[in-house]
C-alpha positions in Angstrom: 50.1 117.3 47.1 48.4 114.3 45.6 50.2 114.8 42.2 53.4 115.4 44.1 53.2 112.1 46.0 52.1 110.2 42.9 55.1 111.5 40.9 57.4 110.6 43.9 56.0 107.0 43.9 56.4 106.7 40.2 60.0 107.9 40.4 60.9 105.1 42.8 59.2 102.5 40.7 61.3 103.7 37.7 64.5 103.7 39.8 63.8 100.0 40.4 62.8 99.4 36.8 65.8 101.1 35.2 68.2 99.6 37.8 69.0 103.1 39.2 68.6 102.0 42.8 70.8 99.0 42.2 73.5 101.2 40.6 73.4 103.6 43.6 73.8 100.6 46.0 76.7 99.2 44.0 78.4 102.7 44.0 77.8 103.0 47.8 79.3 99.6 48.6 82.2 100.0 46.2 83.2 103.5 47.3 82.7 102.7 50.9 85.0 99.6 50.5 87.6 101.8 48.8 87.4 104.3 51.7 87.8 101.5 54.3 90.5 99.4 52.7 92.5 102.1 50.9 92.8 104.9 53.4 95.6 106.4 51.4 93.0 107.5 48.8 91.4 110.8 49.7 87.9 110.0 50.7 86.6 113.3 49.5 87.4 112.3 45.9 84.8 109.6 46.1 82.3 112.0 47.7 82.9 114.4 44.9 82.2 111.8 42.3 79.1 110.8 44.1 77.6 114.3 44.3 79.2 116.0 41.2 78.9 113.3 38.5 76.4 110.7 39.5 73.3 113.0 39.8 74.1 114.7 36.5 74.4 111.5 34.5 72.1 109.0 36.2 69.1 111.1 37.1 69.0 113.1 33.9 69.3 109.9 31.9 66.3 108.6 33.8 64.2 111.6 32.6 65.4 111.0 29.1 64.4 107.3 29.2 61.0 108.2 30.8 60.3 110.6 28.0 61.2 107.9 25.4 58.9 105.4 27.0 56.2 108.2 27.2 55.7 107.7 31.0 56.1 111.4 31.5 53.8 112.5 28.7 50.6 112.4 30.9 52.3 114.9 33.2 53.1 117.2 30.3 49.6 117.2 29.1 47.9 117.2 32.4 47.1 119.8 35.1 50.2 119.1 37.1 52.5 122.1 37.1 56.1 121.8 35.8 57.3 123.2 39.1 55.6 120.3 41.0 57.2 117.7 38.7 60.7 119.2 39.0 60.5 119.5 42.8 59.2 116.0 43.2 62.0 114.6 41.0 64.7 116.6 42.9 63.4 115.2 46.1 63.2 111.6 44.9 66.7 111.8 43.5 68.0 113.4 46.8 66.4 110.6 48.8 68.3 108.1 46.7 71.6 109.9 47.1 71.2 109.7 50.9 72.1 106.0 50.6 75.8 106.6 49.8 75.9 109.4 52.3 74.9 107.0 55.1 77.6 104.5 54.0 80.3 107.1 53.8 79.5 108.5 57.2 79.7 105.1 58.8 83.1 104.4 57.2 84.5 107.8 57.9 83.5 107.9 61.6 83.7 104.2 62.7 86.6 102.9 60.5 88.7 106.0 59.5 88.1 107.7 62.9 87.5 111.1 61.3 86.3 113.8 63.6 84.2 116.5 62.0 80.7 118.1 62.2 78.3 115.5 60.8 75.5 118.1 60.6 77.6 120.5 58.5 78.8 117.6 56.3 75.2 116.4 55.7 74.0 120.0 54.9 76.8 120.6 52.4 76.2 117.2 50.8 72.5 117.9 50.4 73.2 121.3 49.0 75.7 120.0 46.5 73.4 117.0 45.6 70.4 119.3 44.9 72.7 121.6 42.9 73.8 118.8 40.6 70.4 117.1 40.4 69.1 120.4 39.1 71.9 120.6 36.6 71.1 117.1 35.4 67.4 118.1 34.9 68.5 121.2 33.0 70.8 119.2 30.7 68.1 116.7 30.0 65.4 119.2 29.1 67.8 121.0 26.8 68.9 117.9 25.0 66.7 117.1 22.0 68.7 113.9 21.2 70.9 111.3 22.9 74.0 112.7 21.0 73.4 116.2 22.2 72.8 114.9 25.8 76.1 112.9 25.7 78.1 115.9 24.5 76.5 118.1 27.2 77.4 115.5 29.9 81.0 115.2 28.7 81.4 119.0 28.5 80.0 119.5 32.0 81.9 116.6 33.6 85.3 117.6 32.1 85.0 121.4 32.5 82.9 121.8 35.6 83.5 118.6 37.6 86.9 117.1 36.8 88.8 120.3 36.9 87.6 121.2 40.5 88.6 117.7 41.6 92.1 118.2 40.1 92.3 121.6 41.8 91.4 120.0 45.2 94.4 117.6 44.7 96.8 120.4 43.9 97.0 119.5 40.2 95.7 122.9 39.0 97.5 126.3 39.7 95.9 128.4 42.5 95.2 131.2 40.0 92.6 129.0 38.4 90.4 129.2 41.5 89.0 132.6 40.4 88.0 131.0 37.0 86.6 127.8 38.6 84.3 129.9 40.9 81.6 129.6 38.2 81.6 125.8 38.7 79.1 124.5 41.2 81.4 121.5 41.8 84.3 123.9 42.7 82.0 125.7 45.2 81.1 122.4 46.9 84.8 121.5 46.8 85.6 124.6 48.8 83.2 123.6 51.6 83.8 119.9 52.1 87.5 120.2 53.1 86.7 123.0 55.5 84.3 120.6 57.4 86.6 117.6 57.3 89.8 119.4 58.3 88.0 121.5 60.9 89.6 124.8 60.2 89.3 127.5 57.5 92.2 127.5 55.0 90.0 129.3 52.4 89.2 133.0 52.6 86.0 133.7 54.5 84.5 135.5 51.5 85.1 132.4 49.4 83.3 130.2 51.9 80.3 132.6 52.0 80.2 132.8 48.2 80.4 129.1 47.9 77.2 128.7 49.9 75.3 131.7 48.5 76.1 131.0 44.8 75.0 127.4 45.0 71.6 128.5 46.4 71.4 131.2 43.7 72.3 128.7 41.0 69.6 126.2 42.2 66.9 128.9 42.2 67.8 130.5 38.9 68.2 127.2 37.0 64.9 125.8 38.5 62.8 129.0 37.9 64.2 130.3 34.6 65.4 127.1 32.8 64.0 123.9 34.2 60.4 125.2 35.0 59.7 127.0 31.7 61.2 124.4 29.4 60.3 121.1 31.1 56.8 120.6 29.6 57.8 122.1 26.3 60.6 119.5 26.1 58.2 116.6 26.8 55.6 118.0 24.3 58.4 118.3 21.7 59.4 114.7 22.2 55.8 113.7 21.9 55.3 115.7 18.6 58.5 114.0 17.2 57.0 110.6 17.9 59.9 109.5 20.0 
């Protein structure tokens, strides 16, 4: 528990140091203002960008910068388990992503007068955020260089994030939904409209799968990818003298 809290505190110091907290605040203000002053824009698009793209890019980049500055190397060489490090980083990232959630809820309820289950919206938001934070960690620990990491980000964002957003706006044929089911972003995109609109327009089996698969993805990626490769990634960076 001591190591867990220490990593958590260190993460928030780094969020301030690398301007991550400031970036999240700017995104929160900007997207909230767009929601409030441009109601013709679908609010869910901004929510999707926040939980699909922001965690993958920003938080995994933070891990990469920390490894370059060698602030994570003591964790790699110490007694702290990789699982403890990963869980603490997921939690610190999730806490940061609650900032835009609060802004969005205030605008949606008080200004846009939307009527939906706040509890369900928060739960789906948290599930989606954890899913994409985990993906960000996986992309970071599997990227041996900034060029590889950049290519991985572009591929994930274009294939797995942008396409589901296009589908939600009716820009992709319905037949593609059975292909997009492998995308965590699409699975989250199935759940958010159900909550906002208040009725089920997707098949019940798809709603159930959207929840179950995200939980399965989180567990599989954490246990079989992030956990076994996290320390080896840091030790590799150390051995390369980066």
